[in-house]
C-alpha atoms as an extended CHARMM CRD file, in Angstrom:
* protein
*
        75  EXT
         1         1  UNK       CA              0.1350000000        0.1360000000        0.3190000000  PROA      1               0.0000000000
         2         2  UNK       CA              1.2000000000        3.7260000000       -0.6380000000  PROA      2               0.0000000000
         3         3  UNK       CA              0.9610000000        6.0240000000        1.9000000000  PROA      3               0.0000000000
         4         4  UNK       CA             -0.8200000000        9.0740000000        1.3410000000  PROA      4               0.0000000000
         5         5  UNK       CA             -2.0370000000       12.2000000000        2.8090000000  PROA      5               0.0000000000
         6         6  UNK       CA             -5.3440000000       12.2810000000        4.9380000000  PROA      6               0.0000000000
         7         7  UNK       CA             -4.9010000000        8.2860000000        5.8390000000  PROA      7               0.0000000000
         8         8  UNK       CA             -4.9820000000        7.3680000000        9.0700000000  PROA      8               0.0000000000
         9         9  UNK       CA             -3.0140000000        5.0700000000       11.1330000000  PROA      9               0.0000000000
        10        10  UNK       CA             -3.0290000000        3.4060000000       14.6500000000  PROA      10              0.0000000000
        11        11  UNK       CA              0.1060000000        3.5890000000       16.6190000000  PROA      11              0.0000000000
        12        12  UNK       CA              0.7520000000        0.3470000000       18.7080000000  PROA      12              0.0000000000
        13        13  UNK       CA              0.2820000000        1.9830000000       22.1720000000  PROA      13              0.0000000000
        14        14  UNK       CA             -3.3900000000        3.0680000000       20.9570000000  PROA      14              0.0000000000
        15        15  UNK       CA             -3.5380000000        6.4790000000       19.5200000000  PROA      15              0.0000000000
        16        16  UNK       CA             -4.6000000000        7.4200000000       16.1140000000  PROA      16              0.0000000000
        17        17  UNK       CA             -2.5200000000        9.8670000000       13.5440000000  PROA      17              0.0000000000
        18        18  UNK       CA             -3.4920000000       11.4160000000       10.2860000000  PROA      18              0.0000000000
        19        19  UNK       CA             -0.7800000000       11.5390000000        7.7500000000  PROA      19              0.0000000000
        20        20  UNK       CA              0.3710000000       14.9410000000        6.7340000000  PROA      20              0.0000000000
        21        21  UNK       CA              2.5680000000       14.5340000000        3.9410000000  PROA      21              0.0000000000
        22        22  UNK       CA              5.9050000000       12.7810000000        2.8250000000  PROA      22              0.0000000000
        23        23  UNK       CA              9.0700000000       15.0340000000        2.8580000000  PROA      23              0.0000000000
        24        24  UNK       CA             12.5360000000       14.3520000000        2.2470000000  PROA      24              0.0000000000
        25        25  UNK       CA             15.5160000000       14.8130000000        4.9720000000  PROA      25              0.0000000000
        26        26  UNK       CA             17.6380000000       17.6400000000        3.5980000000  PROA      26              0.0000000000
        27        27  UNK       CA             20.9990000000       15.9660000000        4.1160000000  PROA      27              0.0000000000
        28        28  UNK       CA             20.2600000000       12.0810000000        3.7300000000  PROA      28              0.0000000000
        29        29  UNK       CA             17.1570000000       12.3940000000        0.9060000000  PROA      29              0.0000000000
        30        30  UNK       CA             15.6400000000        9.4950000000        3.1650000000  PROA      30              0.0000000000
        31        31  UNK       CA             11.7010000000        9.8320000000        3.0990000000  PROA      31              0.0000000000
        32        32  UNK       CA             10.3080000000       11.1920000000        6.0440000000  PROA      32              0.0000000000
        33        33  UNK       CA              6.5160000000       10.7990000000        7.0820000000  PROA      33              0.0000000000
        34        34  UNK       CA              4.7830000000       13.7250000000        8.8670000000  PROA      34              0.0000000000
        35        35  UNK       CA              1.9300000000       13.0060000000       10.6390000000  PROA      35              0.0000000000
        36        36  UNK       CA             -0.8480000000       14.3810000000       13.3360000000  PROA      36              0.0000000000
        37        37  UNK       CA             -1.8490000000       13.0670000000       16.6200000000  PROA      37              0.0000000000
        38        38  UNK       CA             -5.7650000000       12.7880000000       16.3250000000  PROA      38              0.0000000000
        39        39  UNK       CA             -6.3230000000       11.3830000000       19.8280000000  PROA      39              0.0000000000
        40        40  UNK       CA             -5.8910000000       13.9690000000       22.9810000000  PROA      40              0.0000000000
        41        41  UNK       CA             -3.3170000000       11.4970000000       25.1650000000  PROA      41              0.0000000000
        42        42  UNK       CA             -0.7430000000       12.2220000000       28.0140000000  PROA      42              0.0000000000
        43        43  UNK       CA              1.9360000000       10.5660000000       25.7690000000  PROA      43              0.0000000000
        44        44  UNK       CA              3.2440000000       13.8830000000       24.4450000000  PROA      44              0.0000000000
        45        45  UNK       CA              1.9710000000       17.3830000000       24.4230000000  PROA      45              0.0000000000
        46        46  UNK       CA              3.0360000000       17.3360000000       20.7650000000  PROA      46              0.0000000000
        47        47  UNK       CA              0.5540000000       17.0010000000       18.0680000000  PROA      47              0.0000000000
        48        48  UNK       CA              3.0170000000       16.9590000000       14.7490000000  PROA      48              0.0000000000
        49        49  UNK       CA              5.4920000000       14.4440000000       14.3680000000  PROA      49              0.0000000000
        50        50  UNK       CA              8.2280000000       13.3610000000       11.6150000000  PROA      50              0.0000000000
        51        51  UNK       CA              9.6650000000       10.1290000000       11.3470000000  PROA      51              0.0000000000
        52        52  UNK       CA             11.7990000000        8.0390000000        8.6440000000  PROA      52              0.0000000000
        53        53  UNK       CA              9.5740000000        5.6560000000        6.3190000000  PROA      53              0.0000000000
        54        54  UNK       CA             11.2510000000        2.8640000000        7.1170000000  PROA      54              0.0000000000
        55        55  UNK       CA             10.5590000000        3.4450000000       11.1750000000  PROA      55              0.0000000000
        56        56  UNK       CA              7.1160000000        4.2210000000       10.6020000000  PROA      56              0.0000000000
        57        57  UNK       CA              6.8480000000        0.9020000000        9.0430000000  PROA      57              0.0000000000
        58        58  UNK       CA              9.0640000000       -0.7160000000       11.5520000000  PROA      58              0.0000000000
        59        59  UNK       CA              8.2600000000       -4.3480000000       13.6040000000  PROA      59              0.0000000000
        60        60  UNK       CA              8.3500000000       -3.6480000000       17.4170000000  PROA      60              0.0000000000
        61        61  UNK       CA              9.0670000000       -5.8370000000       20.0340000000  PROA      61              0.0000000000
        62        62  UNK       CA              8.5950000000       -3.7990000000       23.1720000000  PROA      62              0.0000000000
        63        63  UNK       CA              6.7220000000       -4.2280000000       26.5470000000  PROA      63              0.0000000000
        64        64  UNK       CA              5.1850000000       -7.9200000000       25.3540000000  PROA      64              0.0000000000
        65        65  UNK       CA              3.9460000000       -6.6760000000       22.0450000000  PROA      65              0.0000000000
        66        66  UNK       CA              5.2790000000       -7.8950000000       18.7590000000  PROA      66              0.0000000000
        67        67  UNK       CA              3.9590000000       -6.5040000000       15.5530000000  PROA      67              0.0000000000
        68        68  UNK       CA              4.0830000000       -3.1220000000       13.3850000000  PROA      68              0.0000000000
        69        69  UNK       CA              4.4440000000        0.2250000000       14.9340000000  PROA      69              0.0000000000
        70        70  UNK       CA              1.6040000000        1.5840000000       13.1120000000  PROA      70              0.0000000000
        71        71  UNK       CA             -1.5640000000       -0.1920000000       11.5000000000  PROA      71              0.0000000000
        72        72  UNK       CA             -3.4320000000        1.1260000000        8.6980000000  PROA      72              0.0000000000
        73        73  UNK       CA             -6.9800000000        2.0190000000        9.3920000000  PROA      73              0.0000000000
        74        74  UNK       CA             -8.7390000000        4.1810000000        7.0240000000  PROA      74              0.0000000000
        75        75  UNK       CA             -8.8280000000        6.5100000000        4.1980000000  PROA      75              0.0000000000
């Protein structure tokens, strides 16, 4: 699946995020995903985040969880 602005993903910790855009890192030219937290939680005061695309789709093994960092929810 190709990632596009407007898609909704769920983080493995439970929060929902909307893809804002894709961007390229100015030095490495690595693709970055810029996304906005939709749920209001205490994880952080920040709402806008950027993460390397490879890390966004990475497999996570943490605190008894084993699976994707983000799962696609909807358009």
